[in-house]
C-alpha positions as CSV (number, residue, x, y, z in Angstrom):
1,M,0.0,0.0,0.0
2,S,1.5,3.3,-1.0
3,L,1.2,6.6,0.8
4,L,-0.7,8.2,-2.1
5,S,-3.6,5.7,-1.8
6,T,-4.2,7.0,1.8
7,L,-4.5,10.7,0.8
8,P,-8.0,12.2,0.5
9,E,-9.4,12.6,-2.9
10,E,-12.1,15.1,-1.9
11,N,-11.9,18.3,0.1
12,V,-12.0,17.7,3.8
13,V,-14.5,20.1,5.6
14,G,-13.0,22.0,8.5
15,D,-14.6,21.8,11.9
16,Q,-12.9,24.7,13.6
17,H,-13.8,28.3,13.3
18,S,-10.5,29.7,14.5
19,P,-7.5,27.3,14.2
20,Q,-4.6,27.9,16.5
21,T,-1.9,26.2,14.5
22,I,-1.2,25.6,10.8
23,I,1.6,23.5,9.3
24,I,2.5,24.2,5.7
25,Y,4.2,21.3,4.1
26,G,5.3,20.6,0.5
27,N,8.1,20.3,-2.0
28,F,10.9,22.9,-2.5
29,K,10.2,26.2,-4.2
30,I,6.4,26.0,-4.4
31,G,5.6,29.1,-2.2
32,K,5.3,27.8,1.4
33,S,7.3,30.7,2.8
34,A,5.4,33.3,0.6
35,I,2.1,32.0,2.0
36,A,3.4,32.1,5.6
37,A,4.7,35.7,5.1
38,W,1.4,36.8,3.6
39,I,-0.6,35.3,6.5
40,T,1.6,37.0,9.1
41,R,1.4,40.4,7.3
42,N,-2.3,40.3,6.9
43,H,-3.5,38.6,10.0
44,K,-2.6,38.4,13.7
45,A,-0.2,35.5,13.3
46,L,3.4,34.6,14.0
47,W,5.6,32.6,11.6
48,L,8.0,30.2,13.3
49,D,10.6,29.5,10.6
50,Y,12.4,26.3,11.3
51,E,14.4,26.3,8.1
52,S,15.7,29.9,7.9
53,G,14.1,30.0,4.5
54,G,12.2,33.3,4.7
55,N,15.1,35.8,5.0
56,C,14.0,37.6,1.8
57,L,10.3,37.9,2.9
58,T,8.5,40.5,5.1
59,G,6.3,39.2,7.9
60,K,6.1,38.5,11.6
61,R,8.8,35.8,11.5
62,V,11.0,34.2,14.2
63,D,14.0,32.4,12.8
64,V,14.0,29.5,15.3
65,I,17.4,28.2,14.3
66,K,19.0,31.6,14.8
67,A,17.2,32.1,18.1
68,V,18.3,28.8,19.5
69,A,21.9,29.5,18.5
70,E,21.7,32.8,20.3
71,I,20.3,31.2,23.4
72,N,23.0,28.5,23.3
73,K,25.7,31.2,22.9
74,T,24.4,33.2,25.8
75,A,24.1,30.1,28.0
76,K,27.7,29.1,27.3
77,R,28.9,32.7,28.3
78,G,27.0,32.4,31.5
79,Q,28.6,29.1,32.4
80,S,32.1,30.4,32.0
81,M,31.6,33.1,34.7
């Protein structure tokens, strides 16, 4: 049984009026970051970028990889004191 045979063939009707989380998944270079940037610019949303892929786009974005690196660097400085 392949993965494709388990995917829905029809639209799935949503049952939430105000979702709290959205995950955008897909192949490279199809516009996932552009969609996330548009959502954060036009709605009250925050984009957690786990791939550092949105550096050229405007939106409410947190580069998670960069933020974790900063936290680690700060923590290491605190340990050496």
